[in-house]
Structures are given as structure tokens and as C-alpha cells.
FITORKE-854031 format. One line per 3 residues: number of its first residue (from 1); their letters; for each residue x, y, z of C-alpha. Coordinates in steps of 0.05 Angstrom, whole numbers, padded with zeros to 5 digits. Example, Ala and Ser with C-alpha at 12.3 -4.5 7.8 and 13.67 -1.06 7.14 Angstrom:
BEGIN
1> AS> 00246 -00090 00156  00273 -00021 00143 $
// end
This chain:
BEGIN
1> XXX> -01254 02472 -00769  -01200 02436 -00775  -01220 02417 -00851 $
4> XXX> -01184 02350 -00842  -01244 02324 -00784  -01299 02351 -00833 $
7> XXX> -01275 02298 -00893  -01268 02247 -00839  -01333 02255 -00815 $
10> XXX> -01358 02258 -00883  -01330 02188 -00906  -01351 02162 -00844 $
13> XXX> -01429 02175 -00858  -01406 02152 -00925  -01382 02083 -00910 $
16> XXX> -01449 02080 -00862  -01499 02098 -00924  -01460 02057 -00965 $
19> XXX> -01461 02001 -00908  -01533 02009 -00896  -01559 02007 -00988 $
22> XXX> -01515 01931 -00983  -01550 01900 -00916  -01617 01916 -00946 $
25> XXX> -01581 01883 -01014  -01567 01831 -00983  -01633 01826 -00944 $
28> XXX> -01676 01831 -01007  -01633 01784 -01060  -01701 01761 -01091 $
31> XXX> -01726 01830 -01104  -01760 01844 -01165  -01734 01891 -01215 $
34> XXX> -01756 01923 -01275  -01698 01902 -01324  -01677 01961 -01389 $
37> XXX> -01687 01950 -01455  -01743 01914 -01500  -01763 01841 -01496 $
40> XXX> -01771 01789 -01546  -01819 01737 -01549  -01814 01668 -01577 $
43> XXX> -01869 01627 -01571  -01920 01619 -01516  -01933 01545 -01494 $
46> XXX> -01983 01519 -01432  -01957 01527 -01359  -01966 01452 -01350 $
49> XXX> -01894 01419 -01344  -01915 01356 -01395  -01945 01399 -01439 $
52> XXX> -01891 01439 -01447  -01858 01421 -01516  -01934 01441 -01545 $
55> XXX> -01942 01512 -01574  -02002 01559 -01572  -02025 01603 -01624 $
58> XXX> -02081 01625 -01590  -02118 01610 -01511  -02192 01614 -01497 $
61> XXX> -02205 01683 -01439  -02192 01663 -01369  -02139 01607 -01387 $
64> XXX> -02067 01618 -01351  -02007 01618 -01411  -01932 01612 -01400 $
67> XXX> -01899 01668 -01454  -01830 01644 -01458  -01767 01699 -01495 $
70> XXX> -01717 01745 -01464  -01706 01807 -01423  -01785 01791 -01396 $
73> XXX> -01770 01831 -01346  -01769 01896 -01383  -01851 01881 -01398 $
76> XXX> -01888 01924 -01342  -01960 01921 -01381  -01995 01861 -01430 $
79> XXX> -02051 01883 -01476  -02084 01814 -01500  -02113 01854 -01562 $
82> XXX> -02142 01911 -01511  -02149 01882 -01446  -02109 01889 -01401 $
85> XXX> -02082 01825 -01378  -02052 01826 -01286  -01982 01820 -01286 $
88> XXX> -01959 01780 -01214  -01877 01800 -01214  -01857 01722 -01175 $
91> XXX> -01887 01688 -01237  -01846 01742 -01279  -01778 01718 -01290 $
94> XXX> -01720 01745 -01344  -01746 01677 -01388  -01816 01674 -01376 $
97> XXX> -01874 01705 -01358  -01935 01660 -01327  -02009 01706 -01336 $
100> XXX> -02078 01687 -01342  -02116 01715 -01414  -02160 01777 -01385 $
103> XXX> -02248 01746 -01377  -02265 01822 -01414  -02290 01801 -01485 $
106> XXX> -02239 01850 -01526  -02282 01917 -01556  -02239 01920 -01619 $
109> XXX> -02199 01852 -01646  -02129 01852 -01668  -02111 01781 -01653 $
112> XXX> -02054 01802 -01614  -02009 01814 -01550  -01973 01879 -01522 $
115> XXX> -01921 01881 -01489  -01903 01958 -01458  -01842 01968 -01429 $
118> XXX> -01844 02027 -01366  -01805 02071 -01424  -01882 02057 -01463 $
121> XXX> -01840 02020 -01509  -01896 01964 -01551  -01874 01894 -01569 $
124> XXX> -01927 01851 -01616  -01940 01793 -01614  -01988 01744 -01665 $
127> XXX> -02036 01712 -01614  -02109 01697 -01615  -02154 01705 -01565 $
130> XXX> -02217 01660 -01566  -02282 01674 -01543  -02318 01609 -01504 $
133> XXX> -02385 01574 -01542  -02437 01599 -01492  -02432 01575 -01403 $
136> XXX> -02507 01556 -01401  -02523 01560 -01326  -02605 01560 -01312 $
139> XXX> -02669 01579 -01331  -02717 01617 -01261  -02777 01571 -01292 $
142> XXX> -02766 01511 -01323  -02846 01494 -01315  -02863 01567 -01345 $
145> XXX> -02927 01583 -01367  -02937 01605 -01442  -02922 01682 -01442 $
148> XXX> -02888 01680 -01370  -02820 01717 -01381  -02757 01677 -01357 $
151> XXX> -02689 01692 -01355  -02628 01644 -01381  -02569 01668 -01334 $
154> XXX> -02508 01639 -01370  -02437 01680 -01403  -02412 01691 -01476 $
157> XXX> -02471 01714 -01499  -02458 01742 -01547  -02501 01781 -01601 $
160> XXX> -02476 01812 -01667  -02509 01850 -01732  -02470 01797 -01777 $
163> XXX> -02490 01737 -01728  -02553 01736 -01681  -02553 01684 -01626 $
166> XXX> -02602 01625 -01632  -02652 01591 -01585  -02667 01525 -01600 $
169> XXX> -02713 01466 -01574  -02715 01412 -01591  -02691 01385 -01669 $
172> XXX> -02741 01435 -01720  -02765 01502 -01667  -02721 01566 -01650 $
175> XXX> -02752 01615 -01607  -02766 01687 -01655  -02699 01727 -01641 $
178> XXX> -02740 01787 -01637  -02771 01763 -01574  -02698 01761 -01534 $
181> XXX> -02676 01809 -01487  -02599 01790 -01495  -02528 01812 -01457 $
184> XXX> -02470 01771 -01444  -02493 01740 -01381  -02575 01728 -01390 $
187> XXX> -02626 01725 -01433  -02697 01742 -01418  -02758 01722 -01464 $
190> XXX> -02837 01701 -01457  -02841 01624 -01472  -02871 01625 -01531 $
193> XXX> -02957 01582 -01542  -02918 01545 -01581  -02855 01520 -01542 $
196> XXX> -02849 01443 -01553  -02846 01412 -01475  -02793 01366 -01456 $
199> XXX> -02742 01375 -01508  -02663 01393 -01508  -02657 01476 -01513 $
202> XXX> -02582 01493 -01545  -02562 01562 -01550  -02515 01572 -01601 $
205> XXX> -02467 01648 -01627  -02410 01659 -01675  -02367 01619 -01627 $
208> XXX> -02402 01553 -01616  -02463 01521 -01589  -02479 01490 -01521 $
211> XXX> -02533 01442 -01502  -02566 01459 -01440  -02569 01418 -01392 $
214> XXX> -02647 01431 -01375  -02710 01427 -01409  -02777 01466 -01417 $
217> XXX> -02834 01426 -01375  -02783 01372 -01361  -02814 01302 -01345 $
220> XXX> -02753 01259 -01334  -02736 01243 -01271  -02803 01258 -01240 $
223> XXX> -02808 01233 -01165  -02877 01280 -01144  -02918 01321 -01193 $
226> XXX> -02976 01324 -01135  -03036 01313 -01196  -03013 01237 -01213 $
229> XXX> -03013 01204 -01154  -02966 01148 -01164  -02937 01149 -01101 $
232> XXX> -02963 01159 -01022  -03029 01186 -01015  -03073 01230 -00993 $
235> XXX> -03104 01243 -00931  -03157 01298 -00915  -03133 01332 -00977 $
238> XXX> -03060 01326 -00957  -03008 01286 -00977  -02990 01226 -00930 $
241> XXX> -02935 01181 -00934  -02890 01179 -00874  -02902 01202 -00802 $
244> XXX> -02941 01274 -00810  -02989 01300 -00866  -02962 01356 -00916 $
247> XXX> -03010 01413 -00943  -03034 01402 -01012  -03068 01455 -01048 $
250> XXX> -03094 01474 -01128  -03110 01556 -01130  -03098 01612 -01175 $
253> XXX> -03024 01604 -01142  -03005 01544 -01177  -02956 01534 -01214 $
256> XXX> -02988 01464 -01259  -03041 01440 -01207  -03035 01411 -01144 $
259> XXX> -02970 01438 -01094  -02955 01424 -01027  -02945 01481 -00976 $
262> XXX> -02890 01478 -00921  -02913 01537 -00863  -02977 01573 -00875 $
265> XXX> -02960 01644 -00860  -02988 01651 -00777  -02922 01584 -00753 $
268> XXX> -02868 01606 -00728  -02800 01596 -00762  -02741 01615 -00707 $
271> XXX> -02669 01566 -00693  -02715 01537 -00641  -02766 01505 -00682 $
274> XXX> -02778 01441 -00692  -02841 01425 -00721  -02847 01376 -00771 $
277> XXX> -02933 01382 -00765  -02923 01450 -00810  -02851 01448 -00835 $
280> XXX> -02841 01374 -00866  -02852 01334 -00933  -02841 01253 -00928 $
283> XXX> -02840 01202 -00971  -02822 01131 -00939  -02830 01082 -00972 $
286> XXX> -02873 01023 -00958  -02903 01008 -00895  -02861 01054 -00863 $
289> XXX> -02895 01039 -00796  -02873 00962 -00802  -02827 00922 -00837 $
292> XXX> -02826 00931 -00916  -02878 00903 -00952  -02858 00914 -01036 $
295> XXX> -02922 00965 -01032  -02912 01041 -01056  -02857 01036 -01094 $
298> XXX> -02779 01057 -01076  -02760 01126 -01107  -02708 01086 -01142 $
301> XXX> -02765 01046 -01182  -02780 01106 -01205  -02735 01152 -01231 $
304> XXX> -02656 01126 -01247  -02606 01159 -01185  -02549 01111 -01226 $
307> XXX> -02490 01156 -01230  -02524 01202 -01172  -02456 01257 -01171 $
310> XXX> -02475 01279 -01241  -02546 01282 -01229  -02586 01341 -01197 $
313> XXX> -02652 01343 -01146  -02694 01398 -01178  -02754 01428 -01152 $
316> XXX> -02804 01494 -01161  -02811 01535 -01114  -02855 01593 -01096 $
319> XXX> -02852 01649 -01034  -02896 01694 -01028  -02879 01766 -01019 $
322> XXX> -02917 01784 -00959  -02894 01705 -00916  -02814 01715 -00934 $
325> XXX> -02772 01659 -00914  -02715 01694 -00859  -02698 01629 -00814 $
328> XXX> -02696 01558 -00813  -02648 01516 -00867  -02687 01462 -00908 $
331> XXX> -02662 01402 -00897  -02661 01351 -00948  -02647 01279 -00941 $
334> XXX> -02652 01210 -00974  -02647 01142 -00937  -02671 01078 -00959 $
337> XXX> -02721 01017 -00939  -02678 00998 -00881  -02675 01067 -00848 $
340> XXX> -02743 01078 -00857  -02775 01012 -00837  -02784 00985 -00767 $
343> XXX> -02715 00961 -00749  -02680 00963 -00677  -02747 00987 -00648 $
346> XXX> -02766 01041 -00709  -02716 01073 -00705  -02733 01126 -00760 $
349> XXX> -02788 01145 -00728  -02778 01138 -00656  -02773 01205 -00630 $
352> XXX> -02747 01268 -00636  -02678 01228 -00607  -02672 01171 -00645 $
355> XXX> -02691 01192 -00723  -02649 01210 -00785  -02656 01277 -00768 $
358> XXX> -02602 01283 -00720  -02558 01223 -00731  -02489 01262 -00730 $
361> XXX> -02462 01204 -00774  -02495 01167 -00817  -02543 01213 -00863 $
364> XXX> -02516 01259 -00906  -02566 01304 -00928  -02568 01379 -00974 $
367> XXX> -02581 01439 -00936  -02621 01497 -00976  -02617 01566 -00945 $
370> XXX> -02629 01626 -01000  -02649 01673 -00939  -02574 01670 -00907 $
373> XXX> -02555 01726 -00956  -02540 01803 -00947  -02612 01813 -00934 $
376> XXX> -02628 01766 -00881  -02688 01747 -00922  -02708 01710 -00975 $
379> XXX> -02782 01713 -01022  -02793 01691 -01102  -02847 01765 -01106 $
382> XXX> -02912 01696 -01108  -02859 01678 -01170  -02851 01599 -01181 $
385> XXX> -02771 01591 -01192  -02728 01518 -01206  -02688 01509 -01146 $
388> XXX> -02632 01451 -01170  -02591 01418 -01114  -02533 01369 -01145 $
391> XXX> -02531 01300 -01113  -02455 01319 -01090  -02489 01374 -01046 $
394> XXX> -02505 01328 -01007  -02448 01322 -00956  -02468 01355 -00889 $
397> XXX> -02499 01329 -00820  -02565 01357 -00788  -02520 01413 -00764 $
400> XXX> -02479 01439 -00816  -02423 01402 -00807  -02393 01356 -00848 $
403> XXX> -02417 01287 -00853  -02367 01226 -00842  -02422 01178 -00889 $
406> XXX> -02437 01187 -00967  -02493 01148 -01007  -02462 01077 -01028 $
409> XXX> -02522 01054 -01071  -02588 01078 -01110  -02618 01041 -01050 $
412> XXX> -02599 01090 -01011  -02652 01137 -01048  -02722 01098 -01035 $
415> XXX> -02742 01155 -00984  -02734 01218 -00981  -02760 01281 -00928 $
418> XXX> -02761 01361 -00935  -02755 01388 -00859  -02750 01464 -00848 $
421> XXX> -02705 01463 -00782  -02636 01483 -00748  -02604 01423 -00736 $
424> XXX> -02557 01417 -00664  -02520 01367 -00640  -02482 01383 -00573 $
427> XXX> -02479 01454 -00589  -02446 01445 -00650  -02486 01478 -00706 $
430> XXX> -02456 01512 -00744  -02511 01543 -00789  -02545 01616 -00775 $
433> XXX> -02602 01623 -00733  -02641 01673 -00773  -02691 01732 -00759 $
436> XXX> -02763 01698 -00728  -02811 01695 -00780  -02881 01657 -00806 $
439> XXX> -02852 01638 -00877  -02896 01602 -00931  -02853 01556 -00982 $
442> XXX> -02892 01523 -01037  -02871 01459 -01076  -02879 01423 -01139 $
445> XXX> -02854 01381 -01184  -02796 01336 -01145  -02752 01299 -01196 $
448> XXX> -02679 01275 -01208  -02647 01288 -01271  -02570 01291 -01304 $
451> XX> -02530 01349 -01299  -02523 01346 -01372 $
// end
């Protein structure tokens, strides 16, 4: 073989390879590459450009920060104390790294950030990881009887031998520490016999104190407890102040006296059910079948609905295990007296084709369907639980699409309707069908309360 030809072939192959490599580099001019050497950390600041001149010596868990320095592309791993952070090379340059402090609580606190290179060289930087005060989300049953176990859910419920978590009710009562079963996200305990009612609840840890948005046996903003019939009335033992009467009962399953019940264990609920007689609760203020006469008060005269965007509708609910809820969203609607009085041909009570249930434009409502889960079924195992629905969730029309209107004033809260029904307007429903069922839904202590 001619040596000259071999050398020429090798040269050609080398040229092709080099060209390919050059083209590849041109195709990815911004490709992230890890640098050699070690990083130098100058300071840490907030991510917000308006605060870039503010320096940080610490940050709370799950907060995002900007680290400023030199040769920062040499960093391949960052630990806050002993917790590893997630690095995104899209937010890493030679001079800055944007990173979020890990949410996990450190096991060993050194108050340092550790910057680790691909050669396992480590640079430490003094920085305090701040664990927040407790976050309090909910209590399983705000109206639980003494002796009944309840669960408070939230986060950062931290308890140490040298600094115990405490729960105070009011100013002068502390739940005995030995009664508490504490994890980071929940606290379980049995309601003490002498626990004060209607008082604020606060939880304190080594990291601070937080006041809950709820109270034990909260009696603020009670609209209906079905015992002290300050509004509405009864008909043959049923609650009635609207088109339909609702079953009212008081038995061994009661939470606190009378409650109302939707469904009876034999009436069917599925995606096509329209059954106001068994699955609706109505309170329509005044002489709803005629013009408003000022009798039977408006709900907005009973409870304070001002600043409603920072309040919630609450009630206790019980669903027996043998009668689970598997279909039919609960549609919860408020309306002013102009919508329930004899206006424009009695628009509210004029039948399925002309009422607030189906009006596609006017009627924002909440849609509550806890059965829409992985199991497709929901019950409370016969126990009472507290349901919380923020008024900011009253944004839907009956078919689950967003409503085009919203509450305008406190006068929009004069009347209320609960109706279990899969809404539909011209086949536009986005709500799930569910499974045919015969649910029993017990409800008590309907109220409106501040979120904080």
C-alpha cells in the first residue's frame, strides 16, 4: 500500500472529526460546563433584584437565595448543614448560583453552607438555616367531645427534650404535654375534660409561637346549629325555609344535638340525579315565595360577612362507612334576597330551567367533592370532621367551569343552598361522573369565620 495515500486518508479523517467537533460546539454555545479549581464565596443576597444590595446571613427553610462569588461553576453539590440542595445549572454561572434552601429540617446544625466540587474539595461558608415557627392548617374536628381524639395538622411541630412543644387554649390553659403525640406534621391528643371552649389556640416551639385560625367549639358566626332555631323553621320534624324540607335528626350519632341529613341510605346519587327532596338544604331569607317582608333574617344580619375574601364557610360533617359518598358534587351557593323573592316571575323557584342552580353566568358557588380521589369514594368512618371552604373558592358555575361573576357586597350572602348534583350546561360540564351510590351526609354547625 502507498504510505502517502494512508497519510492522506488519516489527515482527511482527522479533518472530518475536528469539523464535527467544531460544529457540535457551535450548536451548543451555551452548554453548561463544570469548571476546575475551587469556588470563592463573597456574599449571599435575596433573589429579588430590588433587594440585591441587602446581604443575608441566614434564610428560612424552602426560601430561595442568590449566592455571589467567583468560579462558582466548579460547584457540583451544595449542602445546607447536612441537607442537600437541588442544583439547576440554568441558574448557575461563574459568579452567581440561585438555589432554594432545603425544606427538610437538619439533623446536625453547623450553621454553614458546604460547597463541594467534582473532586470532592469542600468550601464552607457561615450561613444560618432558620426553621420557621409552627404552621397550623386544621383540626380534624373543632367540635369534638371531651375524651375524643383529634388531630391538628400543619408543619414544623418540633419537640426537643430541652424545649417541649406546648399548646395553649386561651391565656391560662395548657394541654398536658404527656397527652400529646407529636410528629413534624401532626399532633394527636384526646380533648381534655376541662379544655376551655371558644378560645384561641396557640402552638409554641423553640422556633416561635403561632395562633391557629380555628377555635375549639368555635361559636363565631354561627348560621345554623339546628338546636336554637333563630332562623328557619320546621315542618313535620324537618328543617324548612325554602322550597324543600331537609331531614333533621338527633340520635346517638349526633355531634351536638340536632343535625341535618342529605340522603337516606336508599336514595340513589349518580351523574344524572336531580333530587332536591333528598339531597338539598335551603335557607331562603324572608318570605321567599313572595316579596321580601323583612321576616326570617338575612344571613348577613346574623354573621359578619365583611372582608369575605379572608373568611371561610365551615361545618361539621359525618358520613357512615356503610353509606359512602361516591358521586354528585356538593354545590354550595349564597344569594341576595333579590334572587329568592318573587322577582321576574319568581326566578329562583320557577323550576329546573330557570333557577340559580343552573344559571351559567350569575351564580358563583363552591364545589365540594372529597370523593374525587384515588379511591373514588369518601366516608368519615362514622366520625364527625370539620370541613373548611374558603370564600375565595366560591368561583365556579354549576358545571365546574369558572363563573363570570363574583360576590359584590355582603347583601349577596342573605340566603344559602346546599345541593348535591352534577351540574351541566349544554354538555359543558368538567365535573367527574363518580359511581352510583346511596350516601348519607350529616351536617351541623354551619358558620362563617375568619381565616386567621
